[in-house]
NUNU-505357 format. One record per residue (C-alpha): y, x, z; residue in three letters. Coordinates in Angstrom, 2 decimals, decimal comma. Layout:
% residues N
- Y_X_Z_ALA
...
END
This chain:
% residues 407
- -7,19_27,33_104,59_MET
- -7,48_24,51_102,01_ASN
- -11,19_24,31_101,26_VAL
- -10,75_22,16_98,20_TRP
- -8,51_24,70_96,52_ASN
- -11,42_27,18_96,60_LEU
- -13,90_24,99_94,72_THR
- -14,64_25,35_91,03_ALA
- -14,00_21,69_90,28_GLU
- -11,80_19,04_91,78_LYS
- -13,22_15,84_93,23_PRO
- -13,23_12,92_90,81_PRO
- -10,87_10,04_91,14_ALA
- -12,16_7,28_93,39_PRO
- -14,18_4,75_91,39_PRO
- -12,71_1,32_90,87_SER
- -14,12_-1,40_92,98_ALA
- -15,22_-3,31_89,88_ALA
- -16,98_-0,51_87,95_GLY
- -20,31_0,68_89,31_GLU
- -20,88_2,86_86,24_ASP
- -18,32_5,35_87,51_ASP
- -19,82_5,54_91,02_ALA
- -21,64_8,71_92,19_LEU
- -25,12_8,61_93,55_SER
- -25,73_9,93_97,04_VAL
- -27,38_12,99_95,55_SER
- -24,37_13,60_93,33_GLN
- -22,01_13,20_96,26_ALA
- -24,10_15,57_98,35_ALA
- -24,18_18,05_95,50_GLU
- -20,41_17,79_95,16_LEU
- -19,97_18,45_98,88_ALA
- -22,41_21,34_98,79_ALA
- -20,56_22,86_95,87_GLY
- -17,32_22,58_97,74_ALA
- -18,82_24,28_100,81_LEU
- -20,38_27,02_98,71_HIS
- -16,95_27,73_97,34_GLY
- -15,73_28,68_100,80_VAL
- -15,93_32,49_101,11_PRO
- -17,69_34,23_103,97_LYS
- -15,61_33,75_107,11_ILE
- -15,71_34,74_110,79_THR
- -15,61_32,01_113,41_VAL
- -14,90_32,47_117,12_LEU
- -16,57_29,94_119,38_GLY
- -18,62_29,27_122,46_GLU
- -22,39_28,92_122,12_VAL
- -23,75_25,59_123,36_THR
- -27,08_23,81_123,08_GLY
- -28,86_27,02_122,16_PHE
- -32,46_26,53_121,00_ARG
- -34,41_29,51_119,86_GLY
- -35,97_31,52_118,62_PRO
- -38,19_28,76_117,26_ASN
- -41,82_29,41_118,19_ALA
- -43,02_28,98_114,60_ARG
- -40,14_30,07_112,37_SER
- -38,20_32,39_114,69_GLY
- -34,90_30,77_113,63_HIS
- -32,18_29,81_116,15_CYS
- -30,32_26,49_116,18_TYR
- -27,25_25,66_118,28_PHE
- -23,58_24,70_118,12_GLN
- -20,40_26,71_118,42_ILE
- -17,40_24,91_119,83_LYS
- -13,85_25,19_121,03_ASP
- -11,63_22,71_122,84_GLU
- -11,46_20,20_119,97_SER
- -14,35_20,75_117,53_ALA
- -17,96_21,82_117,15_ALA
- -20,10_23,20_114,32_LEU
- -23,84_23,24_113,90_ASP
- -24,94_26,85_113,49_CYS
- -28,12_28,53_112,28_ILE
- -29,20_32,15_112,70_VAL
- -32,22_33,05_110,61_TRP
- -35,05_35,07_112,14_LYS
- -34,26_38,21_110,13_GLY
- -30,71_38,21_111,45_THR
- -31,67_37,46_115,05_TYR
- -34,30_40,20_115,09_ASP
- -31,51_42,74_114,51_LYS
- -29,40_41,43_117,41_ARG
- -27,69_43,69_119,94_ALA
- -27,81_40,97_122,62_PHE
- -29,44_37,61_123,26_ASP
- -27,51_34,46_122,48_LEU
- -27,19_31,93_125,29_ARG
- -25,02_29,01_126,27_ASP
- -21,51_29,89_127,38_GLY
- -21,09_33,13_125,44_LEU
- -17,94_33,63_123,40_GLN
- -19,20_35,01_120,09_VAL
- -17,77_36,00_116,72_LEU
- -20,06_34,60_113,98_PHE
- -19,70_35,77_110,36_THR
- -21,33_33,67_107,63_GLY
- -21,02_30,77_105,18_THR
- -21,15_26,99_105,21_PHE
- -24,08_25,04_103,82_ASP
- -25,08_21,41_103,43_LEU
- -28,61_20,23_103,94_TYR
- -28,67_17,50_101,30_LYS
- -31,69_15,48_102,55_PRO
- -29,75_14,65_105,74_THR
- -26,21_15,37_104,58_GLY
- -25,75_17,64_107,60_LYS
- -23,33_20,53_107,33_MET
- -24,06_23,77_109,15_SER
- -22,72_27,28_109,48_PHE
- -25,27_29,97_108,61_LYS
- -24,41_33,15_110,48_ALA
- -25,39_36,41_108,84_SER
- -24,11_38,51_111,77_SER
- -22,60_38,00_115,21_PHE
- -20,89_40,04_117,91_THR
- -19,69_39,30_121,41_LEU
- -16,06_38,39_121,94_ALA
- -13,77_37,98_124,93_GLY
- -15,41_38,19_128,34_GLU
- -18,84_38,37_126,78_GLY
- -17,91_41,55_124,93_LEU
- -16,42_43,00_128,09_LEU
- -19,55_42,19_130,06_ARG
- -21,71_43,84_127,43_GLN
- -19,57_46,98_127,55_GLN
- -19,70_47,00_131,35_VAL
- -23,49_46,60_131,31_ALA
- -23,85_49,49_128,87_GLN
- -21,63_51,73_131,02_LEU
- -23,54_50,76_134,16_ALA
- -26,84_51,65_132,51_GLU
- -25,50_55,03_131,38_ARG
- -24,21_55,90_134,85_LEU
- -27,47_54,70_136,38_ARG
- -29,42_57,06_134,15_ARG
- -27,16_59,89_135,33_GLU
- -28,14_59,10_138,92_GLY
- -24,70_58,01_140,15_LEU
- -26,11_54,81_141,64_MET
- -29,10_56,34_143,42_GLU
- -29,20_55,51_147,16_PRO
- -30,02_59,16_147,92_GLU
- -26,69_60,26_146,42_ARG
- -24,59_57,92_148,51_LYS
- -23,09_59,27_151,71_ARG
- -23,35_57,80_155,18_ARG
- -20,26_56,08_156,55_ILE
- -19,54_57,12_160,17_PRO
- -20,29_54,39_162,69_VAL
- -17,04_55,03_164,55_PHE
- -14,25_55,76_162,08_CYS
- -11,05_57,01_163,70_THR
- -9,02_57,67_160,51_ARG
- -9,20_55,34_157,51_VAL
- -7,31_55,75_154,22_ALA
- -6,62_52,60_152,18_VAL
- -6,01_52,88_148,42_VAL
- -4,57_49,64_147,03_THR
- -1,37_47,97_145,92_SER
- 1,28_48,10_148,64_LEU
- 3,04_44,99_147,34_SER
- 0,28_42,42_147,82_GLY
- -1,19_40,65_150,81_ALA
- -4,36_42,74_150,70_VAL
- -2,94_45,83_152,38_VAL
- -1,52_43,73_155,23_ASN
- -4,83_41,91_155,67_ASP
- -6,68_45,22_155,88_VAL
- -4,27_46,72_158,41_LYS
- -4,31_43,55_160,51_ARG
- -8,12_43,48_160,49_THR
- -8,37_47,13_161,53_LEU
- -5,82_46,68_164,35_ARG
- -7,56_43,55_165,59_ARG
- -11,02_45,04_165,65_ARG
- -10,16_48,50_166,94_ASN
- -6,57_49,48_167,77_PRO
- -7,60_53,13_168,05_LEU
- -8,24_53,45_164,30_VAL
- -5,48_55,32_162,46_GLU
- -4,68_53,74_159,07_VAL
- -3,11_55,69_156,17_ILE
- -2,11_53,60_153,11_CYS
- -1,89_55,12_149,62_VAL
- -0,24_52,90_147,01_GLY
- -1,53_52,39_143,45_ALA
- -1,62_49,71_140,78_LYS
- -4,82_47,68_140,84_VAL
- -4,38_45,80_137,56_GLN
- -2,88_46,33_134,14_GLY
- -2,06_49,31_131,99_GLU
- -2,24_52,64_133,80_GLY
- -3,98_51,17_136,86_ALA
- -7,15_53,31_136,59_PRO
- -5,11_56,52_136,40_ALA
- -3,02_55,51_139,44_GLU
- -6,14_54,65_141,44_LEU
- -7,71_58,00_140,53_ILE
- -4,56_59,75_141,75_GLU
- -4,61_57,58_144,88_GLY
- -8,17_58,67_145,65_LEU
- -7,19_62,31_145,14_ARG
- -4,22_61,98_147,51_ARG
- -6,26_60,13_150,12_ALA
- -8,99_62,78_150,06_ALA
- -6,37_65,53_150,47_ALA
- -4,98_64,09_153,72_ILE
- -5,18_66,51_156,66_THR
- -7,04_66,01_158,87_PRO
- -9,39_64,31_156,45_ALA
- -10,05_60,57_156,90_PRO
- -13,54_59,43_157,84_ASP
- -13,63_57,15_154,79_CYS
- -11,48_55,64_152,03_ILE
- -11,18_51,90_151,42_LEU
- -10,69_51,10_147,70_LEU
- -9,71_47,43_147,74_VAL
- -7,96_44,61_145,90_ARG
- -7,90_40,82_146,04_GLY
- -9,91_38,46_143,88_GLY
- -9,24_37,61_140,25_GLY
- -10,83_36,82_136,93_SER
- -13,35_39,11_135,31_PHE
- -10,65_40,45_133,00_GLU
- -8,31_41,05_135,97_ASP
- -10,95_43,22_137,62_LEU
- -11,72_45,31_134,53_MET
- -9,71_48,17_136,05_THR
- -12,61_48,75_138,44_PHE
- -15,03_48,94_135,50_ASN
- -13,20_51,95_134,09_ASP
- -15,53_54,90_133,54_GLU
- -13,11_57,61_134,67_GLU
- -12,29_55,70_137,85_LEU
- -15,98_55,15_138,57_ALA
- -16,69_58,86_138,16_ARG
- -13,75_59,67_140,45_ALA
- -15,20_57,35_143,11_VAL
- -18,60_59,04_142,83_ALA
- -17,08_62,53_142,95_ALA
- -14,65_61,84_145,82_CYS
- -15,28_64,31_148,69_PRO
- -14,66_61,53_151,24_VAL
- -17,03_58,52_151,44_PRO
- -15,62_55,51_149,58_VAL
- -16,02_51,86_150,62_VAL
- -15,11_49,25_148,00_THR
- -13,90_45,71_148,62_GLY
- -12,99_44,38_145,17_ILE
- -12,96_40,72_146,17_GLY
- -15,11_39,22_143,42_HIS
- -18,38_38,04_144,94_GLU
- -20,26_36,85_141,81_PRO
- -19,93_40,20_140,02_ASP
- -20,33_43,83_141,01_ASN
- -17,87_46,19_139,38_SER
- -18,90_49,67_138,27_ILE
- -16,90_51,09_141,19_CYS
- -18,93_48,88_143,55_ASP
- -22,14_50,28_142,08_MET
- -21,22_53,96_142,51_VAL
- -19,36_53,68_145,83_SER
- -20,99_54,71_149,09_ASP
- -20,75_51,15_150,45_ARG
- -19,96_47,90_148,67_ARG
- -18,32_44,95_150,48_CYS
- -17,49_41,55_149,02_SER
- -13,83_41,43_150,12_THR
- -11,13_43,78_151,43_PRO
- -11,41_42,16_154,86_THR
- -15,16_42,71_154,90_ALA
- -14,62_46,34_153,93_ALA
- -12,21_46,83_156,83_ALA
- -14,61_45,15_159,25_GLU
- -17,50_47,36_158,11_SER
- -15,72_50,61_159,05_VAL
- -14,13_49,41_162,31_ALA
- -16,62_47,83_164,70_PRO
- -14,91_45,39_167,04_GLU
- -13,84_46,90_170,35_PHE
- -15,81_44,33_172,34_ALA
- -18,86_45,08_170,20_GLU
- -18,48_48,78_170,99_LEU
- -18,36_48,01_174,72_VAL
- -21,50_45,89_174,40_ASN
- -23,21_48,64_172,42_VAL
- -22,29_51,20_175,08_LEU
- -23,53_48,89_177,85_ASP
- -26,84_48,33_176,08_MET
- -27,25_52,05_175,42_ARG
- -26,43_52,82_179,06_GLU
- -29,09_50,35_180,18_GLN
- -31,62_51,83_177,77_ARG
- -30,72_55,31_179,01_LEU
- -31,16_54,25_182,63_GLN
- -34,52_52,68_181,85_ARG
- -35,57_55,80_179,99_SER
- -34,46_58,06_182,85_LEU
- -36,27_55,86_185,37_SER
- -39,43_55,91_183,30_ALA
- -39,19_59,68_182,83_ILE
- -38,56_60,23_186,57_THR
- -41,46_57,98_187,57_SER
- -43,76_59,68_185,11_SER
- -42,69_63,14_186,30_ALA
- -43,14_62,15_189,96_ALA
- -46,61_60,76_189,28_ALA
- -47,51_63,89_187,36_ASP
- -46,19_66,10_190,17_LEU
- -48,16_64,13_192,78_ASP
- -51,30_64,46_190,70_GLY
- -50,84_68,17_190,27_ARG
- -50,14_68,62_194,00_ALA
- -53,33_66,73_194,87_ALA
- -55,36_68,79_192,42_ARG
- -53,81_71,99_193,80_LEU
- -54,66_70,94_197,38_GLY
- -58,26_70,22_196,45_ARG
- -58,58_73,49_194,57_ALA
- -57,06_75,44_197,49_THR
- -59,40_73,81_200,01_SER
- -62,43_74,55_197,85_ALA
- -61,36_78,17_197,43_LEU
- -60,74_78,62_201,15_LEU
- -64,15_77,09_201,88_GLY
- -65,86_79,58_199,60_ARG
- -63,95_82,46_201,20_PHE
- -64,88_81,23_204,69_SER
- -68,58_81,07_203,81_LEU
- -68,41_84,54_202,33_ALA
- -66,73_85,92_205,45_ILE
- -69,32_84,28_207,68_GLU
- -72,08_85,79_205,56_GLY
- -70,54_89,21_205,80_TYR
- -69,98_88,82_209,55_ALA
- -73,67_88,02_210,12_SER
- -74,78_91,35_208,66_ARG
- -75,84_93,93_211,34_PRO
- -73,70_96,67_209,92_CYS
- -70,68_94,57_210,58_LEU
- -71,82_92,77_213,73_ALA
- -72,78_96,04_215,70_ASP
- -71,99_99,14_213,67_PRO
- -72,70_101,58_216,64_ALA
- -76,21_100,23_216,99_HIS
- -76,74_100,66_213,27_VAL
- -75,52_104,29_213,47_VAL
- -77,82_105,06_216,42_ASP
- -80,76_103,52_214,59_ARG
- -80,01_105,49_211,45_ARG
- -79,66_108,68_213,54_ARG
- -83,06_108,10_215,17_ALA
- -84,61_107,42_211,77_GLU
- -83,05_110,65_210,50_LEU
- -84,45_112,64_213,47_ALA
- -87,92_111,21_212,87_GLN
- -87,70_112,04_209,19_THR
- -86,55_115,59_210,03_SER
- -89,52_116,10_212,38_ASP
- -91,97_114,79_209,81_ARG
- -90,45_117,11_207,18_PHE
- -90,75_120,18_209,46_ALA
- -94,36_119,37_210,25_GLN
- -95,14_118,87_206,57_ALA
- -93,55_122,26_205,77_CYS
- -95,63_124,03_208,45_ASP
- -98,87_122,50_207,18_ARG
- -98,00_123,42_203,59_SER
- -97,28_127,05_204,57_LEU
- -100,53_127,28_206,44_GLU
- -102,48_125,99_203,46_ARG
- -100,81_128,46_201,09_HIS
- -101,38_131,39_203,51_ALA
- -105,08_130,55_203,75_ALA
- -105,28_130,33_199,99_SER
- -103,67_133,77_199,63_LEU
- -106,10_135,27_202,12_GLU
- -109,01_133,89_200,12_ARG
- -107,61_135,25_196,85_MET
- -106,81_138,79_198,18_ALA
- -110,36_140,26_197,71_PRO
- -110,51_138,96_194,17_ARG
- -107,10_140,41_193,45_LEU
- -108,25_143,85_194,73_VAL
- -111,40_143,69_192,55_GLY
- -109,35_142,70_189,53_SER
- -106,97_145,61_190,11_THR
- -109,86_148,13_190,29_THR
- -111,42_146,78_187,10_GLY
- -108,10_146,97_185,30_LEU
- -107,69_150,64_186,30_ALA
- -111,17_151,50_184,95_ARG
- -110,41_149,77_181,65_LYS
- -107,11_151,62_181,33_ARG
- -108,83_155,01_181,98_HIS
- -111,44_154,23_179,34_ALA
- -108,71_153,34_176,91_LEU
- -106,91_156,61_177,56_ASP
- -110,15_158,61_176,88_LEU
- -110,77_156,77_173,68_ALA
- -107,24_157,43_172,59_THR
- -107,53_161,19_173,26_SER
- -110,66_161,45_171,13_GLN
- -108,96_160,01_168,03_LEU
END
């Protein structure tokens, strides 16, 4: 674009060296330059932010430069514009700035006043990835409680990756080296470029459908730039990883950044090799683990046996003491019973009781005789009175009969 063609007036001819009357003052020159810059329409500039300072503590404005490989521009974002921002400006961001040029006449310094700005390039991609990650996080796809446990001893491992690169060979070699007993099933899919997310989704589906089912699925690829790894920031692929019926271990091979697939997978590893190592403990390590567990088991059994033996001895001692005490009480009771006369000489007791009974019988007979004698004497004394009473009763009855006949 020819800036001078957009101005309302053309620059004057250079003044002659001899005539000062035709020379412009600094103010006039600055005004001329400002007019030329004001004639430039609103444009959009792509550049990298550098030297960012802001927002200013007093004014709230932001001051910085935008640059490319061969040039730099001073840039200003007013407070009102920056307050409406969708993201924070910082050094290193690739940003599209829309605005106009201006000249600050007191210093003659040109600047670009941005009225709006948006992320561009990797910065835009990172913003989109961050927004997707936040949305999936709110849905709960990244919660630790949702993620499934990877078996400690995997015997069947499916690998979803490109079959043409070195990654698949590295993974197989690592699995064979660490544990030759692990069965490896490779499922090919593109890991970069157009159509890669769809192929990886299909690869996950095929791997999960293997019969018998694998213990886990390795979703891996080698390192690359942020843009190269954007396949693993695809929303549909991330949801497929989260929904896969078989636990998924990712090894995307880009340590500084976590892809969306890393965030929703059941286990995230930094590289494909690390992913393979995490699901296949080394054979020697397994032997050591078994040895240590055997030793712990033996110690536990020994402790349990010793404790049980001590407990049994204690119970036996308590039982012996209780038995002795009980037998002692029984012995005393038997001795007490044996000392009783009825048990020591029962015939003597019977004879004594018989003699007592005979004495009691004699005393009873004597008492009966004396009682009969007393009652007989009493009857003899009462007989005359009874005869007199009978005679008197007869007289009274005769008198009553006479009185009755006279009525």
